[in-house]
C-alpha positions in Angstrom: 71.6 4.2 161.5 73.0 5.3 158.1 71.8 8.9 157.1 72.3 10.5 153.8 72.7 14.2 154.0 70.0 16.4 152.6 72.4 17.8 149.9 73.2 14.2 148.7 69.3 13.5 148.6 68.8 16.5 146.5 71.5 15.4 144.1 70.1 11.9 143.9 66.5 13.3 143.3 67.5 15.8 140.9 67.3 13.8 137.6 65.5 10.5 138.6 64.2 8.7 141.7 65.2 5.5 139.9 63.0 3.5 137.5 63.1 5.9 134.5 63.5 4.5 131.0 63.8 6.6 127.9 63.0 5.0 124.5 63.2 6.3 120.9 60.4 4.7 118.8 61.9 5.6 115.6 63.4 3.2 113.1 64.8 6.1 111.1 68.0 7.0 112.6 67.6 10.7 111.4 64.8 11.1 113.7 66.8 10.1 116.8 68.8 13.4 117.2 66.2 14.9 119.4 66.0 11.8 121.6 69.8 12.0 122.1 69.8 15.5 123.0 67.0 14.9 125.6 68.9 11.8 127.3 72.0 13.9 127.3 70.3 16.8 129.3 68.7 14.2 131.7 72.1 12.5 132.2 70.5 9.0 131.3 71.4 6.5 128.8 68.7 5.6 125.9 66.8 2.4 126.6 67.8 -0.5 124.5 65.1 -1.2 121.9 65.0 -2.5 118.2 62.4 -0.9 116.0 62.6 -2.1 112.5 60.5 -2.9 109.2 60.0 -6.4 108.2 60.7 -7.3 104.4 56.7 -7.0 104.2 56.6 -3.6 105.6 55.4 -4.8 109.0 56.6 -2.9 111.9 58.5 -5.0 114.7 59.5 -3.7 118.2 61.6 -5.6 120.6 62.3 -4.1 123.9 65.6 -5.5 125.2 65.7 -4.3 128.8 63.1 -4.9 131.6 60.4 -2.1 132.1 58.3 -3.7 135.0 57.3 -1.0 137.6 59.2 1.7 135.6 58.3 5.1 134.3 58.8 4.6 130.5 58.9 7.7 128.4 58.7 7.0 124.6 60.0 10.0 122.2 58.5 9.8 118.8 59.5 12.5 116.2 57.6 12.3 113.0 59.2 11.1 109.9 58.1 11.5 106.2 56.4 8.3 106.4 53.9 9.5 109.1 51.8 6.3 109.2 54.8 4.1 109.8 55.8 6.7 112.7 52.2 6.2 114.2 52.5 2.4 114.3 55.9 2.4 115.7 54.6 4.4 118.6 51.5 2.4 119.0 53.3 -1.0 119.0 56.0 0.2 121.5 53.4 1.6 123.9 51.5 -1.6 123.8 54.8 -3.6 124.3 55.4 -1.6 127.3 52.0 -2.1 128.6 52.2 -5.9 128.4 55.6 -5.8 130.0 54.0 -4.2 133.1 55.4 -0.8 133.0 54.3 1.4 135.7 53.5 4.5 133.6 53.9 5.2 129.8 54.3 8.6 128.8 54.4 9.5 125.1 56.8 12.5 124.2 55.3 13.6 120.8 56.7 17.1 120.0 54.6 17.2 116.7 51.2 15.6 117.1 50.4 14.0 113.5 47.1 14.6 111.8 46.6 17.5 114.0 45.2 19.4 111.1 42.4 17.1 110.8 40.8 18.1 114.1 37.5 19.5 112.7 34.6 17.8 110.8 34.9 18.5 107.0 31.7 17.7 105.2 31.7 13.9 105.0 35.4 13.5 106.3 36.3 12.3 109.8 38.1 13.9 112.9 41.4 11.9 112.4 43.1 13.5 115.3 40.2 12.1 117.5 40.7 8.6 116.2 44.4 8.8 116.8 43.9 10.1 120.3 41.6 7.0 121.0 44.3 4.7 119.5 47.1 5.9 121.8 44.9 5.7 124.8 43.6 2.3 123.9 47.3 1.0 123.3 48.2 2.0 126.8 49.5 5.4 126.9 49.0 7.1 130.3 50.3 10.7 129.7 51.1 12.6 126.8 53.8 15.6 126.3 53.5 17.6 123.2 54.0 21.0 121.9 51.9 23.6 120.2 49.0 21.7 119.2 47.4 23.0 116.1 44.3 23.5 118.1 44.4 23.5 122.0 41.0 21.6 121.9 42.7 18.5 120.6 43.5 17.9 124.4 39.8 17.1 124.8 40.1 14.2 122.6 42.2 12.3 125.2 41.0 10.7 128.3 44.4 10.9 130.0 46.6 14.1 131.1 48.0 16.2 128.2 50.8 18.6 128.6 50.8 21.1 125.6 54.2 22.9 126.1 54.9 26.1 124.2 57.8 26.8 121.7 57.3 30.7 121.8 59.8 31.5 124.6 62.5 30.1 122.4 61.5 31.7 119.2 61.0 35.1 121.0 64.6 34.6 122.5 65.8 34.1 119.0 64.1 37.2 117.7 65.8 39.2 120.6 69.2 37.6 120.2 69.6 37.0 116.5 67.6 39.9 114.7 69.8 43.1 115.7 67.0 45.6 114.5 64.1 43.8 116.0 62.7 47.0 117.6 61.8 48.2 114.1 60.1 44.9 113.2 56.2 44.3 113.0 54.6 40.9 113.8 52.6 39.7 110.9 49.7 37.3 110.7 49.3 35.8 107.2 45.7 35.4 107.8 43.1 36.5 110.2 43.0 32.9 111.8 46.7 33.2 113.1 46.1 36.9 114.2 45.9 35.6 118.0 49.3 34.0 117.9 50.8 37.1 116.3 49.1 39.2 118.9 50.7 37.2 121.6 54.2 37.6 120.0 53.6 41.4 119.5 52.5 41.9 123.0 55.6 40.4 124.5 58.0 42.0 122.3 56.3 45.3 122.5 55.8 45.5 118.8 53.2 46.4 116.4 51.0 43.8 114.5 49.9 43.7 111.0 47.3 41.2 109.4 47.0 40.1 105.7 43.5 39.8 104.6 42.0 38.5 101.5 44.3 35.6 100.6 43.0 32.7 98.4 40.6 30.4 100.4 41.3 26.8 100.7 40.3 24.6 98.0 38.8 22.4 100.4 36.1 24.9 101.4 35.1 25.3 97.7 34.7 21.5 97.1 31.3 20.4 95.7 29.6 17.4 97.7 26.2 15.9 97.8 24.9 18.3 100.4 24.9 21.2 97.8 22.6 19.1 95.6 18.9 20.1 95.3 16.5 17.7 96.9 14.8 15.1 94.9 11.3 15.5 93.5 9.8 13.2 96.2 11.3 15.3 99.1 9.9 18.6 97.7 6.4 17.4 98.3 7.2 16.7 101.9 8.2 20.5 102.4 5.3 22.9 103.7 4.5 25.1 100.8 4.8 28.2 103.3 8.1 27.2 104.7 11.2 28.9 103.0 14.7 28.0 104.3 16.9 31.1 104.0 20.0 30.6 102.1 23.4 31.6 103.4 25.0 34.3 101.3 28.1 32.9 99.5 31.4 34.4 100.5 33.2 36.8 98.1 37.1 36.7 98.4 38.0 40.5 98.9 41.2 41.9 97.3 44.5 41.4 99.4 45.1 44.0 102.1 47.4 44.5 104.8 45.9 45.9 108.0 48.9 47.6 109.7 51.9 49.6 108.6 55.0 47.4 107.4 56.6 50.1 105.2 60.5 50.4 105.9 60.2 47.6 108.6 61.1 44.0 109.3 58.1 41.7 108.9 58.2 38.6 111.1 55.4 36.2 110.1 54.4 33.8 112.8 52.5 30.5 112.5 52.4 27.0 114.3 53.2 24.8 111.2 55.0 25.6 108.0 54.4 22.7 105.6 53.1 23.9 102.1 54.9 27.2 101.7 52.5 28.7 99.0 50.7 30.9 101.5 53.9 32.2 103.2 55.5 33.0 99.7 52.3 35.0 98.9 52.5 36.7 102.2 56.0 37.6 101.6 55.6 39.0 98.1 52.6 41.1 99.6 54.8 42.5 102.5 57.5 43.4 99.9 55.1 45.3 97.8 54.1 47.2 100.9 57.6 48.3 101.7 58.9 45.6 104.3 62.6 45.5 103.8 63.4 42.1 105.4 61.0 39.2 106.2 61.5 36.3 108.7 59.0 33.5 109.1 58.9 32.0 112.6 57.0 28.5 113.2 57.2 25.7 115.8 56.9 22.8 113.5 58.9 22.8 110.1 57.3 20.0 108.0 58.8 21.7 104.8 57.3 19.1 102.6 57.9 18.5 98.7 59.7 21.5 97.1 59.4 23.7 100.3 63.2 24.3 100.5 63.8 25.2 96.8 60.5 27.6 96.8 61.9 29.2 100.1 65.4 29.7 98.7 64.0 31.3 95.4 61.4 33.5 97.3 61.6 37.0 99.0 61.8 35.5 102.6 65.2 36.2 104.1 65.0 33.5 106.9 62.7 30.7 108.1 63.1 29.7 111.9 61.7 26.4 113.1 62.2 24.4 116.1 63.6 20.7 116.1 60.2 18.9 116.8 60.6 17.6 113.5 64.0 16.6 111.8 64.8 18.7 108.9 68.7 18.5 108.4 68.2 17.4 104.7 66.0 20.7 104.0 68.6 22.8 105.5 71.4 21.5 103.2 69.0 22.4 100.3 68.2 25.8 101.7 70.6 27.8 103.9 67.8 30.1 104.8 66.3 27.5 107.2 67.4 27.9 110.8 66.8 25.8 113.7 65.9 26.5 117.4 66.7 23.7 120.0 63.7 22.8 122.3 65.1 19.7 123.9 65.8 21.8 127.3 61.9 22.1 127.8 61.1 18.6 126.8 63.8 17.1 129.1 62.7 19.3 132.0 59.0 18.1 131.5 60.2 14.6 131.6 62.2 15.2 134.8 59.2 16.9 136.6 56.7 14.2 135.7 58.9 11.4 136.8 59.9 13.1 140.1 56.2 14.2 140.6 56.8 17.8 140.5 54.4 20.4 139.5 54.3 21.5 135.7 53.2 24.9 136.4 56.6 26.4 135.9 56.7 25.4 132.4 53.4 27.3 131.8 54.2 30.6 133.6 53.0 33.7 131.9 50.9 31.6 129.4 47.4 33.0 129.3 44.2 31.2 128.0 44.4 32.7 124.5 48.1 31.7 124.1 
């Protein structure tokens, strides 16, 4: 009988048991850099697939190798055309499903429409719709990173692994900011105070919270629910019934809770897209005596004129991960730095394919993180 030594078995099982296929669902070549990094770390070749746009703007996907009975991992990074990105993913997932893939795992570092995860007046919960579409298309597992709200995991009826980028950002602070012991972690609004507290406790630093920033215009929108009842409905209300009215909010003056004078201010958040709130926070911190200002975020969407505004602002450095490609923005603004998170994504893929526990990737992560 032929026997394989245990050391050789370990080597064979280290990356794949066999039957792993890695695809990139992007038709945009600039979005494939992360996929190539992951494939290189896993020691596998990218799967053969064609993703392109027809002249009429329809998306076409052609898988050019067998996926029958295999674990298929589809990596999709979000481009500027987010709706095309979604269609590319859905069509590829469905193509793998109809080609008899054993399992179809989506690797979506930034989950699109994640900010639309709550009901806004007569709007809709778009992230719930997107989750339903992915599951219906045939997705069996999702790997993502730093969801805007952790509760989005509940929109899926498949396993969701919400990885964290904070270990990489914390490492950057410790290695690239020489005087970080003189820093203070800043939440630019009370809503992001929990994230700031998590960073501060791990770095053994103080925390500051900016309060009194301008409210979102969305919260001030007038819709039909603010209208008075019509005359015919007034008569239906019991004369003795008086419904108490909620006291309207009044924006307080901007204050900084915490001492930032003579210190490095590190603003932390999950997404940096429209930079106006970050610029306002930086100006406030400068006025309060902070001598250096960093912004740390997982997802750097950096839309519109964000690079130019950052370059002209009081912010010294913006640090984001490569969940979203932003090479063009870095050329426009040297202040933007990138942290590579392909290591944790490739390890998640390896563990899922080999049937290993994922708990190692979530060590030291509490319920509030």
